[in-house]
C-alpha positions in Angstrom: 0.0 0.2 0.1 2.7 2.4 0.9 4.4 1.7 -2.6 1.1 2.3 -4.1 0.8 6.0 -2.1 4.6 6.7 -3.3 3.8 5.9 -7.0 0.7 8.2 -7.0 2.5 11.0 -5.3 5.5 10.7 -7.8 3.2 11.2 -10.8 2.7 14.9 -9.9 5.3 17.4 -9.3 6.3 17.6 -5.5 8.6 20.1 -3.8 10.8 18.3 -1.4 9.0 19.7 1.5 5.9 18.3 0.1 7.4 14.9 -0.6 9.1 14.5 3.1 5.5 15.7 4.7 3.3 13.1 2.7 5.6 10.5 3.1 5.9 11.0 6.8 2.3 11.2 7.5 1.8 7.9 5.3 4.7 6.3 7.4 3.0 7.3 10.8 -0.4 6.3 9.5 1.1 2.5 8.7 2.8 2.4 12.0 -0.3 3.3 14.1 -2.1 0.6 12.1 0.5 -1.9 12.8 0.3 -0.8 16.7 -3.4 -1.2 16.7 -3.5 -4.8 15.2 -0.6 -5.7 17.6 -2.4 -4.3 20.5 -6.0 -5.7 19.4 -7.4 -2.2 19.7 -10.4 -3.6 18.0 -10.8 -6.4 20.8 -13.8 -5.1 22.6 -15.9 -4.5 19.4 -15.3 -8.1 18.3 -16.4 -9.3 21.6 -19.2 -7.2 21.5 -20.3 -8.4 18.2 -19.9 -12.3 19.0 -21.7 -11.6 22.2 -24.7 -10.1 20.4 -25.7 -13.4 19.1 -25.2 -15.4 22.1 -27.7 -12.8 23.8 -30.1 -13.5 21.1 -29.4 -17.2 21.5 -30.2 -16.9 25.1 -33.3 -14.8 24.7 -34.6 -17.8 22.2 -33.8 -20.2 24.9 -35.6 -18.3 27.5 -38.6 -18.1 25.0 -38.6 -21.9 24.4 -38.5 -22.9 27.9 -41.1 -20.4 28.6 -43.2 -22.0 25.6 -43.5 -18.4 24.1 -42.1 -20.2 20.8 -42.5 -24.0 19.9 -39.3 -26.2 19.8 -39.4 -26.6 16.0 -39.7 -22.6 15.8 -36.9 -22.4 18.1 -34.8 -24.8 15.7 -35.8 -22.6 12.7 -34.7 -19.2 14.5 -31.4 -20.9 15.7 -30.5 -22.1 12.6 -31.0 -18.3 10.9 -29.2 -16.9 13.9 -26.1 -19.4 13.2 -26.6 -18.7 9.5 -25.5 -15.1 10.1 -22.7 -15.5 13.0 -19.4 -14.2 12.1 -17.2 -17.4 12.8 -14.0 -15.4 12.9 -15.4 -13.1 15.5 -16.7 -16.3 17.5 -13.4 -17.9 17.5 -11.7 -15.0 18.9 -14.4 -14.8 21.4 -14.3 -18.2 22.6 -10.4 -17.6 22.7 -10.2 -20.9 20.5 -6.4 -21.2 19.8 -5.7 -21.0 23.5 -8.8 -23.4 24.2 -7.4 -26.0 22.2 -3.9 -25.8 22.3 -2.0 -28.9 23.6 -5.0 -30.8 24.0 -5.4 -34.8 24.3 -7.9 -36.0 21.9 -9.9 -39.2 23.3 -9.2 -42.4 21.8 -13.0 -43.1 21.4 -15.6 -40.1 20.9 -15.5 -36.2 21.5 -13.4 -34.6 23.9 -15.7 -31.9 25.7 -14.0 -28.4 26.2 -15.5 -25.7 28.5 -15.0 -22.3 26.8 -15.0 -19.3 29.5 -17.0 -16.6 27.9 -15.6 -13.2 28.5 -17.6 -10.8 30.3 -18.9 -8.3 27.9 -21.7 -5.5 28.7 -25.1 -7.1 27.6 -24.2 -10.4 27.8 -25.8 -12.3 30.8 -23.8 -14.3 33.1 -26.5 -16.7 33.9 -27.2 -18.4 30.3 -30.4 -20.6 29.9 -28.3 -22.7 27.6 -25.1 -25.0 28.5 -22.1 -24.7 26.1 -19.0 -26.6 25.0 -16.5 -27.1 22.4 -16.4 -30.7 21.1 -12.8 -31.9 19.9 -12.7 -34.9 17.5 -9.8 -36.5 15.4 -10.6 -38.2 12.2 -13.2 -41.0 12.2 -14.3 -40.2 15.9 -17.8 -39.6 16.4 -20.1 -37.8 18.4 -22.1 -41.2 18.6 -25.7 -41.7 17.8 -28.0 -40.6 20.5 -31.6 -39.2 21.1 -32.7 -36.6 23.5 -35.3 -36.6 26.4 -36.4 -33.0 27.0 -33.5 -31.0 25.2 -33.2 -28.8 22.6 -29.4 -28.5 21.2 -27.5 -27.0 18.4 -24.4 -27.6 16.6 -22.1 -25.0 14.8 -18.9 -26.4 12.9 -16.0 -24.3 14.1 -13.3 -25.9 12.1 -12.7 -29.1 10.2 -15.5 -31.3 8.4 -17.9 -33.7 9.5 -20.5 -36.3 8.0 -23.7 -35.6 9.8 -26.8 -37.7 10.0 -30.1 -36.9 11.7 -33.1 -39.2 12.2 -36.7 -38.4 13.4 -37.6 -40.3 16.6 -41.0 -41.9 16.0 -41.6 -44.4 18.9 -39.8 -45.4 22.0 -40.8 -48.3 24.1 -37.8 -48.1 26.4 -36.0 -50.9 24.7 -36.2 -50.1 21.2 -36.5 -46.7 19.2 -38.1 -46.6 16.0 -36.4 -43.9 14.0 -36.4 -42.6 10.4 -33.4 -41.0 8.5 -33.8 -37.3 7.8 -30.5 -36.1 6.7 -26.9 -37.6 5.9 -24.4 -35.3 4.4 -21.1 -33.6 4.7 -20.9 -30.6 7.1 -17.9 -27.8 6.6 -16.6 -25.1 8.8 -19.4 -22.7 9.3 -22.5 -25.1 8.8 -24.9 -26.0 11.7 -28.0 -28.1 12.8 -30.6 -28.1 15.7 -32.2 -30.9 17.6 -35.4 -31.0 19.6 -37.9 -33.6 20.8 -40.3 -32.9 18.2 -37.9 -32.9 15.0 -34.3 -34.4 14.1 -34.4 -35.9 17.5 -31.5 -38.1 17.1 -28.5 -37.1 15.6 -24.6 -38.5 14.6 -21.3 -36.9 13.8 -18.2 -38.3 12.6 -15.1 -36.1 12.0 -13.9 -36.2 8.6 -11.0 -34.3 8.8 -7.9 -34.8 10.7 -9.0 -32.4 13.4 -12.6 -31.2 13.7 -14.4 -28.9 16.2 -18.2 -28.2 17.2 -19.6 -25.4 19.2 -22.4 -27.0 21.0 -25.3 -25.4 22.9 -27.8 -27.4 24.8 -31.2 -26.4 26.9 -32.0 -29.1 29.5 -35.6 -29.4 31.0 -37.0 -27.4 28.1 -40.3 -28.4 29.6 -39.9 -27.7 33.2 -43.1 -29.9 33.9 -41.1 -33.1 32.8 -38.4 -34.2 34.9 -36.6 -36.5 32.8 -33.7 -34.7 30.6 -30.7 -36.2 28.8 -29.2 -38.3 26.2 -30.6 -41.4 25.1 -28.0 -43.7 23.4 -29.0 -46.1 20.4 -27.7 -48.5 17.8 -29.2 -47.0 14.6 -28.0 -50.4 12.3 -31.0 -52.0 13.4 -33.9 -54.0 11.8 -34.9 -52.1 8.5 -38.9 -51.6 8.6 -41.2 -50.2 6.0 -41.3 -46.6 5.3 -37.6 -46.1 5.8 -38.0 -46.7 9.4 -35.4 -48.7 11.6 -36.0 -50.4 14.8 -33.0 -49.2 16.8 -31.9 -50.5 20.0 -31.2 -48.6 22.8 -27.9 -49.1 24.4 -25.8 -47.9 27.1 -22.9 -45.1 26.7 -20.2 -47.6 27.0 -21.5 -49.9 24.3 -22.5 -47.0 21.7 -18.7 -45.5 22.1 -17.2 -49.0 21.5 -19.6 -49.2 18.4 -19.1 -46.0 16.8 -16.9 -43.7 18.9 
């Protein structure tokens, strides 16, 4: 940029004094710019922008727990919110590089990392949703599981995944009848959501050497229902009519051995 500036100025007749003043101004400008970048003078603005969508996410989470919006509407709104998130700002906000430095990945399944959100004006400290970053190596999975009384969302921070979703049609406590709704690649910046009423079961397998997911989860979406949490299944069950699968419910230990 400095070279371009000098070329432009040389195209015009200049006195030695004018040339010296203009060149000094340019050098001071670029030096100040470098100083601002080095000192992260825009850090507060970046944090504020990243915090804004988290506040919106928290407001939506309040609404779904308060039954102001349905769980399916919550999914639509969260997907729209994630569609417009600035991933660069989000990584800075989560202090991603520090969070993921020198981590020891799990031999099976995902490593859960707790990101400490910085204090930002306007961002509540008592968030309705829990949050974490999942870290995986290639071929490791967030294993197939459904949810009881939960609403969750995934945002791919880095890397790539094969993501699979299923609708949960029936459940007798021993078997779950599911139907595939989605099976595709997920790239950095893409996202998905889960609720009791749509795409209740999901399964994500890392397809890059390292891969990271930002996960948010709302427990006890319906406060009147006490049961909340994951329900693990084996989706390679008996194939039924209408593209349905009779999936056996399994323990966490078994599902991680099978698919972790």
